[in-house]
C-alpha distance (Angstrom), angle and dihedral (degrees) to the residues before:
residue distance angle dihedral
X1 . . .
X2 3.83 . .
X3 3.78 114.9 .
X4 3.80 102.0 -174.5
X5 3.80 125.2 79.3
X6 3.83 95.1 -113.0
X7 3.79 93.8 53.1
X8 3.77 92.1 48.2
X9 3.81 90.9 50.4
X10 3.84 91.7 51.4
X11 3.78 93.1 49.0
X12 3.80 91.4 47.2
X13 3.83 92.0 50.9
X14 3.81 91.8 50.3
X15 3.79 90.8 51.4
X16 3.80 92.2 51.1
X17 3.82 92.0 49.5
X18 3.81 90.9 50.5
X19 3.79 90.7 49.5
X20 3.81 93.4 50.0
X21 3.82 90.9 47.7
X22 3.78 91.4 50.5
X23 3.80 90.3 52.4
X24 3.83 91.5 50.3
X25 3.83 96.2 45.8
X26 3.81 97.5 49.6
X27 3.90 115.2 132.6
X28 3.80 115.3 -88.7
X29 3.79 115.3 -105.4
X30 3.84 112.2 -124.2
X31 3.77 114.4 -101.4
X32 3.79 124.1 -112.4
X33 3.83 121.2 -75.8
X34 3.83 118.6 -99.8
X35 3.79 110.5 -86.1
X36 3.79 118.3 -101.1
X37 3.83 112.9 -112.3
X38 3.76 116.0 -151.7
X39 3.83 117.3 -149.3
X40 3.77 114.9 -149.2
X41 3.75 127.2 -144.5
X42 3.78 90.5 -109.6
X43 3.78 90.4 63.7
X44 3.81 89.0 67.7
X45 3.83 96.3 57.7
X46 3.78 100.3 69.2
X47 3.90 120.3 132.5
X48 3.76 122.6 -85.8
X49 3.80 137.7 67.9
X50 3.75 92.0 -87.7
X51 3.73 92.8 57.5
X52 3.80 92.9 45.2
X53 3.80 90.2 53.3
X54 3.80 88.3 46.7
X55 3.79 89.9 51.1
X56 3.76 91.8 52.0
X57 3.76 91.0 49.6
X58 3.79 90.0 46.2
X59 3.74 92.3 53.7
X60 3.79 88.4 54.0
X61 3.84 96.0 43.2
X62 3.81 99.1 35.1
X63 3.77 95.4 81.7
X64 3.78 89.5 51.2
X65 3.79 93.4 48.4
X66 3.79 95.4 43.1
X67 3.78 91.1 102.8
X68 3.83 93.4 46.4
X69 3.79 95.3 65.5
X70 3.86 96.3 63.1
X71 3.78 88.5 45.9
X72 3.77 92.5 51.6
X73 3.80 91.2 46.7
X74 3.80 90.0 51.5
X75 3.81 91.2 50.1
X76 3.78 91.8 49.1
X77 3.81 90.7 49.1
X78 3.78 91.7 51.1
X79 3.79 91.6 48.1
X80 3.79 90.1 50.7
X81 3.81 90.2 50.7
X82 3.80 91.1 49.6
X83 3.79 89.2 50.8
X84 3.84 91.5 51.4
X85 3.80 90.7 47.2
X86 3.78 89.5 50.1
X87 3.80 91.1 51.0
X88 3.80 90.7 48.9
X89 3.80 89.5 49.7
X90 3.79 89.3 51.3
X91 3.82 90.0 51.5
X92 3.81 92.8 47.0
X93 3.80 91.4 47.9
X94 3.79 91.0 50.6
X95 3.82 89.5 48.3
X96 3.79 90.7 49.2
X97 3.79 91.5 50.3
X98 3.80 90.4 49.6
X99 3.81 92.3 49.8
X100 3.80 90.6 45.6
X101 3.80 91.1 53.5
X102 3.83 90.7 47.0
X103 3.80 90.5 49.1
X104 3.78 91.8 48.9
X105 3.80 90.0 48.8
X106 3.81 88.8 52.5
X107 3.79 89.8 48.3
X108 3.78 87.9 49.4
X109 3.82 91.1 55.2
X110 3.80 90.5 46.0
X111 3.77 91.8 49.1
X112 3.81 89.4 48.7
X113 3.80 89.8 55.4
X114 3.80 89.7 46.0
X115 3.78 90.9 50.8
X116 3.82 90.3 51.3
X117 3.77 88.8 52.7
X118 3.80 89.2 47.1
X119 3.79 90.3 53.5
X120 3.83 89.8 48.3
X121 3.78 91.9 50.2
X122 3.80 90.2 47.0
X123 3.80 90.0 53.2
X124 3.80 90.7 47.9
X125 3.77 90.3 49.2
X126 3.77 90.2 52.2
X127 3.80 91.0 50.1
X128 3.81 90.4 48.3
X129 3.78 90.9 51.6
X130 3.80 89.0 50.7
X131 3.80 91.1 49.7
X132 3.79 91.7 49.1
X133 3.77 88.6 51.9
X134 3.82 89.9 49.1
X135 3.84 90.3 49.9
X136 3.78 90.1 50.7
X137 3.81 89.6 50.4
X138 3.79 90.4 48.4
X139 3.80 90.9 48.7
X140 3.78 90.3 51.3
X141 3.82 91.2 47.3
X142 3.81 91.2 48.1
X143 3.78 92.2 50.4
X144 3.80 89.8 49.3
X145 3.82 91.4 48.9
X146 3.80 90.2 49.6
X147 3.79 91.7 51.0
X148 3.79 89.6 47.8
X149 3.82 91.7 51.0
X150 3.80 91.2 49.8
X151 3.78 90.8 49.0
X152 3.83 91.4 50.4
X153 3.80 89.7 47.7
X154 3.79 91.9 53.5
X155 3.80 90.9 46.9
X156 3.83 92.3 51.5
X157 3.80 90.3 48.1
X158 3.80 89.6 50.5
X159 3.83 91.5 50.5
X160 3.80 91.7 48.1
X161 3.78 91.3 49.7
X162 3.81 91.1 48.4
X163 3.85 93.8 49.1
X164 3.83 111.9 110.4
X165 3.79 114.0 -105.9
X166 3.81 116.8 -124.5
X167 3.79 112.4 -94.3
X168 3.76 115.3 -105.2
X169 3.79 113.1 -110.1
X170 3.80 94.6 14.3
X171 3.81 111.6 157.4
X172 3.82 117.0 -138.9
X173 3.80 118.1 -129.0
X174 3.80 117.2 -82.3
X175 3.81 111.4 -79.9
X176 3.80 94.3 12.9
X177 3.79 120.5 121.9
X178 3.81 116.0 -123.6
X179 3.79 110.4 -103.4
X180 3.81 114.9 -110.5
X181 3.76 116.6 -115.5
X182 3.79 109.8 -84.7
X183 3.75 119.5 -145.0
X184 3.78 120.4 -157.0
X185 3.81 118.5 -99.9
X186 3.77 119.1 -94.4
X187 3.77 99.8 -109.5
X188 3.80 92.6 -176.4
X189 3.81 96.2 57.0
X190 3.81 92.2 101.1
X191 3.80 90.5 61.5
X192 3.80 94.0 63.1
X193 3.79 90.7 46.0
X194 3.80 87.8 56.4
X195 3.80 89.5 46.4
X196 3.82 90.4 55.1
X197 3.81 90.6 50.3
X198 3.81 92.6 49.1
X199 3.81 102.9 42.3
X200 3.80 112.5 15.3
X201 3.78 97.1 49.4
X202 3.77 143.3 -104.7
X203 3.83 120.3 -57.3
X204 3.81 88.7 -107.5
X205 3.80 92.9 55.4
X206 3.80 92.5 46.2
X207 3.80 91.5 50.4
X208 3.80 89.1 51.6
X209 3.82 91.0 51.6
X210 3.82 93.6 47.8
X211 3.81 96.2 43.4
X212 3.82 91.3 94.0
X213 3.80 91.6 60.3
X214 3.79 98.0 52.5
X215 3.86 97.9 74.4
X216 3.81 89.4 57.5
X217 3.81 88.8 70.8
X218 3.80 96.7 50.8
X219 3.81 109.8 130.0
X220 3.80 92.5 22.1
X221 3.78 127.6 109.9
X222 3.79 136.5 -163.9
X223 3.79 91.8 33.2
X224 3.82 115.0 179.3
X225 3.82 121.1 -146.3
X226 3.81 106.9 -158.2
X227 3.80 112.9 -154.1
X228 3.79 90.5 7.4
X229 3.81 93.4 178.8
X230 3.79 111.5 -174.2
X231 3.84 91.0 -5.1
X232 3.81 100.7 -108.5
X233 3.82 94.3 143.0
X234 3.80 93.0 43.9
X235 3.80 88.3 56.0
X236 3.83 90.3 52.1
X237 3.82 91.2 51.5
X238 3.79 90.9 46.2
X239 3.79 90.2 54.5
X240 3.82 89.4 53.4
X241 3.80 93.2 49.1
X242 3.82 95.2 -110.6
X243 3.81 113.6 144.8
X244 3.80 108.0 -129.7
X245 3.77 142.3 155.2
X246 3.79 134.1 -161.6
X247 3.76 139.5 -140.7
X248 3.79 128.2 -159.1
X249 3.78 134.4 162.4
X250 3.81 93.7 -147.0
X251 3.80 110.2 95.0
X252 3.81 95.5 -156.2
X253 3.82 91.8 50.7
X254 3.78 90.4 51.2
X255 3.81 91.6 50.0
X256 3.82 90.7 52.3
X257 3.82 90.6 51.9
X258 3.76 93.8 47.4
X259 3.79 90.8 49.1
X260 3.82 86.7 58.0
X261 3.82 92.0 52.2
X262 3.83 96.8 -104.7
X263 3.81 125.7 144.7
X264 3.81 103.0 -118.6
X265 3.81 130.7 156.5
X266 3.78 123.3 -151.9
X267 3.78 102.9 -135.9
X268 3.78 146.8 102.3
X269 3.81 110.7 -72.4
X270 3.81 97.0 -133.4
X271 3.80 93.0 45.6
X272 3.81 90.8 51.2
X273 3.81 92.5 47.6
X274 3.78 91.4 52.5
X275 3.81 90.6 56.8
X276 3.83 92.3 56.8
X277 3.78 125.6 90.2
X278 3.79 118.9 -106.7
X279 3.82 114.9 -92.8
X280 3.80 90.5 11.6
X281 3.78 98.4 118.3
X282 3.79 122.6 78.1
X283 3.79 94.4 -159.3
X284 3.78 144.9 -19.3
X285 3.77 126.7 -135.3
X286 3.80 126.4 -172.9
X287 3.80 121.7 170.8
X288 3.82 119.9 -171.2
X289 3.80 91.4 -11.7
X290 3.82 111.6 104.9
X291 3.80 93.1 64.9
X292 3.84 87.3 64.6
X293 3.84 92.8 59.3
X294 3.75 132.6 88.9
X295 3.85 112.0 -115.9
X296 3.83 93.2 -113.6
X297 3.80 92.4 48.6
X298 3.81 91.0 47.5
X299 3.83 93.5 53.3
X300 3.81 90.9 49.5
X301 3.80 90.4 48.2
X302 3.83 92.6 51.5
X303 3.78 93.1 47.1
X304 3.81 92.3 48.7
X305 3.79 90.8 46.8
X306 3.81 90.4 55.0
X307 3.81 89.0 60.0
X308 3.80 96.1 45.0
X309 3.84 98.1 47.8
X310 3.78 111.5 84.5
X311 3.83 119.5 -127.7
X312 3.79 110.0 -76.8
X313 3.78 91.5 24.6
X314 3.79 121.4 132.1
X315 3.78 133.2 -125.5
X316 3.83 121.9 -160.7
X317 3.78 121.8 -178.1
X318 3.81 117.5 -179.6
X319 3.79 120.6 -170.8
X320 3.81 143.6 151.9
X321 3.78 115.7 -71.7
X322 3.83 106.1 -126.3
X323 3.81 90.0 -174.3
X324 3.83 85.1 73.3
X325 3.78 103.9 73.5
X326 3.79 92.7 -158.5
X327 3.82 90.2 56.8
X328 3.79 92.0 45.2
X329 3.78 96.6 50.5
X330 3.82 97.1 34.3
X331 3.82 100.4 40.7
X332 3.79 113.6 11.9
X333 3.80 100.6 49.2
X334 3.82 92.4 41.1
X335 3.81 93.5 68.6
X336 3.81 111.0 70.1
X337 3.83 90.7 -161.1
X338 3.82 92.5 64.8
X339 3.80 110.0 108.5
X340 3.78 110.9 178.7
X341 3.82 133.3 9.1
X342 3.80 112.2 -132.0
X343 3.78 119.8 -149.6
X344 3.84 110.8 -139.9
X345 3.78 93.8 -116.5
X346 3.81 91.5 47.8
X347 3.80 93.9 54.7
X348 3.81 89.8 43.4
X349 3.82 90.3 55.2
X350 3.80 94.1 46.2
X351 3.81 91.2 50.3
X352 3.79 92.7 48.8
X353 3.82 91.6 45.9
X354 3.81 90.0 53.3
X355 3.82 92.7 62.8
X356 3.82 105.0 -88.4
X357 3.80 122.6 128.2
X358 3.80 136.0 -154.3
X359 3.79 89.0 34.9
X360 3.82 109.1 -177.0
X361 3.78 134.6 176.6
X362 3.80 116.6 -133.8
X363 3.80 117.6 -173.2
X364 3.78 120.4 -142.3
X365 3.81 140.8 -174.4
X366 3.80 102.6 29.5
X367 3.78 116.7 -151.5
X368 3.82 111.2 -102.8
X369 3.79 120.7 -104.1
X370 3.79 91.7 -118.6
X371 3.81 89.3 63.4
X372 3.79 97.9 44.7
X373 3.79 125.1 86.9
X374 3.80 115.3 -100.2
X375 3.84 123.8 -140.5
X376 3.79 121.8 -133.4
X377 3.81 116.7 -101.9
X378 3.79 116.1 -88.8
X379 3.76 115.3 -87.0
X380 3.82 115.0 -104.1
X381 3.75 121.9 -108.3
X382 3.76 114.1 -86.0
X383 3.81 93.5 31.6
X384 3.75 117.6 141.8
X385 3.83 112.5 -86.8
X386 3.79 92.4 -121.0
X387 3.81 91.5 58.7
X388 3.81 92.3 46.1
X389 3.78 91.5 49.5
X390 3.81 90.6 48.6
X391 3.80 91.8 52.0
X392 3.81 92.6 47.3
X393 3.79 92.9 48.5
X394 3.79 92.5 47.4
X395 3.79 92.9 49.6
X396 3.83 91.8 48.2
X397 3.79 89.1 54.1
X398 3.81 91.5 48.1
X399 3.82 89.2 52.8
X400 3.81 91.6 50.5
X401 3.80 92.3 48.5
X402 3.79 92.3 47.6
X403 3.82 89.6 51.0
X404 3.81 91.1 53.5
X405 3.77 101.9 33.0
X406 3.80 108.0 27.0
X407 3.80 110.5 26.9
X408 3.84 122.3 108.0
X409 3.78 119.3 -26.6
X410 3.81 95.7 -154.9
X411 3.78 138.1 25.5
X412 3.77 136.0 -171.3
X413 3.78 132.3 -144.9
X414 3.81 109.5 -140.3
X415 3.82 115.5 -169.6
X416 3.81 141.6 159.8
X417 3.74 130.3 -136.9
């Protein structure tokens, strides 16, 4: 059986030709019988001896043949009816053949359209196979690149371990400044950058989520983005003409920001804040950062920030909402670098206790309706009290579960200095 479109078309054409030939070569139907000619009595009375003799004979035979004439007329009538029926059958057969040919022609057009679709699906299938092959090649290349990166990481670690340690008590040359202590590079920084790309979202989606915060810093200057990550919020402030800088401890994140022309320092946030003058910062922004900090470190960071932000400056801290169980189990526990979940009221109190005022909680990222539980429709009037009470109790429980399980996944502390 042919499987390609061309073979199917050839087979279909051969079948149609055979069908048309069979319709043309059918056996001929016998023609109608000769018509029956009735002879009347007047035909026997013509002139001449022959006719007179025939008339005499007819007068003798006529009584005997009186019953034959109705019989013959009946036979002739039946033969005429059979001939008409045969002609009608011929017409119906010709009509049927015409309709059959029209139907087959319609089927031919339909099959032609189907074959075009078949060819299109075959082409798509071929492209899909090619894409699958490309994905397999990419997977192989990615695995090879990962193995290469791990090998380079081990080699760098080996070289760092083999480097000679500075001699104790060594005196630097006269006039030279003592070298600051050098810590080894964070060779695992690229892993968290990949984690951000995989689970937090693309830079475009993060910019869309943070766009609502940017107008809050209009009119400010020297804004500091703590834990700036890939620099999405710094780009938003830059577009609005707000002078800002970032700080992040992840080397790979800092390199991404610098490649995009952003002013970012690779350092610890608290250490950097302590080097700044009091009231020198117009605002501080930190998105998805405070949950990475130890409680003691966080309280010191908030207290230091209250001294560095100038009066009228703004502080915005966005973090995961652990009061939403979906956010806690889907987002918080996924990231191994998260240290402590912060209830909204807890972070609000710590911010207020650190010297900020007008501390508000703003909830973000509501859980979609398709994920939330849905109550049953209200019971109609006149329903039995037990059914109405059951519906009301069930809906109250759904509301409570939605509040705990499917509320807001993030929240932000917004405060003024």
